[in-house]
N, C-alpha and C positions, 0 to 999 in steps of 0.2 A: 684455485681450487684452495677452499679455507683447512685451517689447520682447523684441528678438536680441541684446542686450546683459547681456538676465535669462539668457533662455535657456539661451544659452551661460556662466553663472554657473549658473543651474542644474545644468547638465550635469558643469558642472566639477567642485562641488559631489559630486556623484553618482559620478563616478568615484574621489573620493580616498575613498569609503566602501566603492567594493566595490575597489578595489585594481585595478583593469582601467577602462581604456576604450579605447578605438578609436571613433575620431572618426565614423561612420556613421551616414547617417542616423536609421534604427532608434534608433539608444544617444537622439541629438536629439532625437527625436519621444516615447521612454518617456521621457526626464527632463521633458520638458512635460506630460503626461499624469499624474504619478506623486503627485500634492494626489490629484487622483480616483479614483484607484487603494488609496490611503494611505486614503482615506476608504470604501475599499469595504473593505479591506481587515479595519481596523480593526472597523469595525460586521460584517462577519462573526467577527472570535472573541469578540469580546460577546456574539455572538448563539449560540452553538455548537447541533446537534442531533443526537441519539443516530442510529444506524441505522432507515433504516425510519418516519422521524421526522424528517426531511429539508424541513416543508412551507415552513417561509419561505424555508429558502435556497436551494430549487428556484426563488420563487418573487420569490426577487431575482436570481438569476442570467438565466431567463426574460426578467425586464422589462430589464434590462444588454443581451443580446442582441437583442430585439426592438428598443427606439432603435437599433441599430449596423445593421439593414435586414433582422434574421435571419429568417427561418422560421422558426418555434415550434414545439414541440410539447411540450407538460406531458402528467404522469403519467406516461410510457413505463417500466414494467415498476416501477413503484412511484411515488416521487416524481422519478424522469429525467426530464432537461430535452436536447430536441436541437433546436440549428439551424442552419435550413441555408443555404447563400448562394450560388446560381451566378452563376458570374462568367464566360461563355461556355464553348469545349470547355477540355479539359483531365480532367486525372486528379481521384480523389477522395480533399480529403486528412481523414481523421478526429484530433482531437485532442480528449483525454477528463480530465477533472479529477474529481474523486472530492468529496463535500460531509460524508459525515458525520462527527462528531465524538466525543469518547471519554466515559464515565464517570468521569473523574477530576477533583478539586479543583485546582484552577491555585492552585501555590504560587510562583510567581516574583516574585512583590512587584513586578508591574507596575502601572503606571497605568490599562492598559486591560486587566488580565487579565480573563479570564470571572469573574465572579456566579454562572453561572446553572447551578439545581438543581433536580434533577426529582427523580419516582419511576421508579424503572425494573420491569422485570418481573416480577420478584419485590415490590412497593410500597414497596422498599426508598428513602430520598431519597441520591441522588449528585449529586456535583457534574459539571458537563461543561463540556469543554475540547479544544478544536485540539491536541491533546501527537500532531499526525501530523502536521500542514504541510499542512490540507485547505484550509487558510480560505488558504495561499498558492496551492494548485493552483488554487480557485478563482479569484481575484484571475488569477492570469496567463494563467489560461485567458481574461478579460475582456481583460485586455494584449494580448493576442496577435490577441486581436478584433479590438482596435481596432488596429492597425499595419494587418492583411491588408488591410480596407478603406481604409482611406485610404489605400493603396497598391493598392489595386486595378488599375491599370494597369500592375502590375509585374508581374501572376499572373492565369493565367489553368484555370478547373474547379469543380469543387465542393468547398466548404468543410463539414466537419460537425465543429461543435463538440458534446461532450456532456458534461452534467455528469452524473456518477451517483450515485447515493445508493448504503450500506449496501456499500459495499467490505469496512471491519474485520468484517462478519459472513459476507460471503464470497456476498452472495448478487446485488447491484446487478447487475450484472456478466451474469448469467445470467439475471436477468430480463427485462433489457433485450433480450437476445439470444434472450429465450423472446417476446418482442410483437413480435420482428420488422425489430429496430431493421437489423440488416442488409438485408431485404429492401422493410418495409416504406417506408422513409426513402433512404440511398442505398447502394450496395454499397463500402465505399474502398478503396481504391487501396495505401494506406497508414497505420496509428493508430500515432500518437503522445504518449508521455503523458512526465510528469516527473514525479516524485517527493522533497522536501527530503531534505534527506541530513546528521544529527545530528552527520558527523563528515569533512566537509568546509567549509571554509572559505565563509565567503557571497561572492561572484564568483566560483567557480570551476563547472565543473562536472563530471561524471562519469560515463564512458562504463565498462557493462561491453558485449562480444559476447558471444553465446550465452549459455549459462543465465547470470541473472541475479539471478533470484527462484526459492523451492524451493516444489518437490510441498509441499502439508500436508493433514494430514485426523485428525481427532481419532476417540478406538478407545474403550472402552468395555467391557474386560471385568469381570466378574460374577463370581466366585469361588468354587463351594458347598465347600459342607462338610456335618462331622454335627454340631452344637454339644454344650454338655454346662459341666457342671460345671468352671469352671478349678480344684480340687482333683484333682478324676479326669481327666486329661489322655488319658489311656488308653483311654479310653472311647467318645474324639473323633473327628473325623476335620478337625484343627484348619484352620479358611479361613486366619486367620491365619498361621499360617507358612507354608499351599501360595502365599496370594500375596505372603508374602519371598522365595519360590526360586521366585517368580515375577519380580519385577521385577531378583532379579539375573540370572535365563537372558536376560532379556531384553539385556541389554547385550551377550552372546557374540554377538546377529545382526548385529551393528555390525561386531564385535572381528572373530569368525572367522566369519561365514556368506556376507559380500557383501564383493568386491573395494578394500583400502585406498584403491585410485584412481578409485572411488564415492563421494560425498559421502552419509552415513545420519547421523537425529539418531533414538534415540528415547528420549522423553521420561515418564515418570510425574511427570506433575500434583501425583497426586491419590492418596488411597490413606483409604478411609473403611469402620469395620468394627469390631460391635460395640458395648455400652452401658453396661460394668460390670467392675472389677477383675476379678473373681470369673466371668466366663459366658463362654465360649465361645459364639462367635455360628452362625450354620449359614450365612451370606456375609462377604464383604469386597468392594468392587467403588473398582475404579481406572480414573483416568481415564490418557490417556497423548495425549501429539502427535506424530506420525510426521512428520520432514523429510528432504527426498532433493531430486533433482536429475531424477535419469531417471526418465521413469513406469515400466523394469523393474526398476528398485531400490523402486517404493514397492509394488508389486505383490510384490517377494519380502518383505516385511516384514511385509507381512499375514499372505503364507500361514507365514512362518517362527513368527509369534505365536499363530493357532489350530496349528498345532504344537506350540511348548512348552508351551501352556497344558494342549492334554489329553495330552501324554506324563505333563507333572509329576501331573494328576490319576488317568493309572493307574498311574502309581510307587508313589501313596498310597493305592490300592485303592480307588478308589471309584468307585460305578457309574455306567455312561453317564447317568445321568438326571442325574448332579453333573457332568458334565465344566462347564469354565466354558466363559461364555458370550461371545464376543468381537464386538460389534457396530460396527462402521465406517461412521462418520455419514457416506455418499455425498453423499446432499444438500450439505453442506457443504463436500465439498470443497475445497481451491482449486489446480489444478494447477497446476506450473512455469513463470516469463516465459521465455521462451528469447526473447532479442534477436535479430530475424535479423539476421546479419554482412551481408550485401548495406549492407538497410535504416541496419541500426548504424553503418559505416564512412560513408555520404551523412552520416547525419547530424552525425558527428566532423567531415568534410570543414567542411563548411556554420556551423557552434558553427565551429571555430578562425578559420573567417576573419573572425566579427563578434564572438569578445570575444580572439581571442590567443591560442599553439599555449600560451602561459605558461597559458593557466588554465585548460587542458583536460587532465584524469587520469585515466588506467586506476583502474577504480572494483572492487574484488571484489566475486564474487556472493555474496550473504545467505544466511540459511538462512529470513531471514521472507519470510511471504506476501503475495500481491496477485493476487487475481483480474482484474486488467487479461488478464492471458497468454491469457484466456480470448476475446480477442478474433483470437487467432491460432489457433484452435484450429475453428474452423468450415471449414463444409465445404471452404468457399474458397481456407481456408489465407492467410488475408492477414500482410502479413509487417508483426511491429508491433516497437515497440522503443520503450522507457521510460528514459530517463537520469535522474539524482543532481545533485540541484539544490545547490549546497551552500548551506547555511545558517547554520553557525560565524559568531558577530561574530567576527574577524581576533587581536582583540585577547585573545578566552577560549581558542581554539585555539591561536596561539603561546604564552600562559599554559600548558598542558597539555602542550604539546609540551614547554617547559622544564623545567616540573616533575615528568609524568610524571600526572598527575593527570585520572579519567574525565571528560569531558563529561558534561552529562547526554544519556540516549538518546531515541531520537522512545520518544513512551505513558512520556515521565518528566514529572512535574505540576513540575518546571523547566526543562520546555524551554522557550527562549524562544528567536528565532530573529529574527540582526540582519535584520529585511522588506523596509527598504529597497531595500540591494543585494541580497537575493536573489529579488523581486520584478525590478526589472531586468531582475536576472541570466535569468530563467527567460522574462521575456517579448521578451529579444531574441533569447536564444539559440532559442524554439520559437519564435518569429516567419520569423527566416531560413533555417531549417530547412524547412518549410511553403513560404514560397515556391518556395525552391531547390529543392523537389518538385514543385512546381508546372512549372515552368520546365526541366524534364528535358526 
C-alpha cells in the first residue's frame, strides 16, 4: 500500500509530466492507478491486432471490466465487448473505445515498440502497430471504469462501457448496432468518446462542437474504351485519355459545383490501366475517396461524379454499353461525426473543472473519418460527443512550433504519444464528464 507521501509525490511527478494539475480526488486516484494502467497500455501496444482480429484485445478488455464488477458480454458484432454497471436510478451513459490496430511496421525506436507481424488478407506479411492511439483509448476506458467504480457513491445511473472492433475499416459500430447494442443491452442517454490527437500536446484536451469528423466514401470508377495498337490511336477509344479527363473534371465538382462554404474533398488515390508500352487497353480503373460533413454535399458529390463520367464518355463517342461504371461502397460508408452542441458544452465545462481552462482548447474539424458518428444516427438520435486527447510530448510540440517541423501524424510509423500524461488526462477528463452527466 502506498503511503500518502508517496501518493502525493507520484501525483506531483505526473502533474509535471502533463504540464497541468488540479488537486482533485480524480487526479490523485488516477496517479495511484498509473502503474497498473501503464502495464495495461504497454501490453496492448506490444500485442496489436488488425481489424476483425481483435480476439486477445477483446478478451483482455472483458477481463478488466469483469474484475471491476461489470456485467460483461463478449463477441458483440464480432469481437465487441459490452460492460454494464447498474448503480441505481439515473441516466445511462455509454463510453466507447476502439480496439483495432493498423498494418504498419513501427519505427519509433521505443523499447516497447510493437514487433508483431501477421499475414494480411492478400497473404502478405505486414507489421502491426497501434498507430492511431487505440491502445490509449482502451487504457483510458479501463482507467475511467476504475474511477467510476471507486466513486459509486458520487453518481447514480447505468454505466455502459463499449470496446469496439474494426473502427479502422468502418465496420465495428455498424456490426455492434446491428446486433442490438442499443436494444438488447441499454439505450444510452449520452454517448461519449475520445480520440488521441497528434497535433495537441499531452495534458490538454481539444473540443469541437458540431461537425468534427467527415463523411467518408470509397468509390470505384471503371473507365471503358476500345483498345488497340499504340501506333494507331485513331482506331481506338483510349480509356487512359478518358480517365485523365475524368481525373481533371472531378476537381471541378468541389471548385465549381459546391458552395465554397461547404467542405468537400474528392481525391483520386489510385489509377491503373494497361499492360505494355504500345498497347492501348480496354479499361482503366480509378479509386476515389470522398470527404464532406453535410450529408447533402455527399449526395451531390456522388451525383456529379456519375454525371461527369457519363458526359465525358458521350463526348468521346462511346456507346451506352461502354459508359463508365461508378460503384459506391455503401457498406463501407462512414457518416460524419456530429458532436451534439449541448452535450459538447456540458463535457467541456466538466473537463475545464477537472484540468483547468488553460488545458482545454478549441480544435478544428478534420476530414478524417470515424465510425463513432453512427452512434448518433440511430432512430432515437442519441446525443454524442467525441473530444480530442492531446498526445504529443510537450517538448516535441514546442520544437515543432519553434522550427516549423512537422510532427508525426496519426497512422505514421513514427507516432509515439507521451502515454503517461495522455492516459492520466484522458481518464480524468472522461471520468469527470461521466460523473457530471449522471448527476444532472
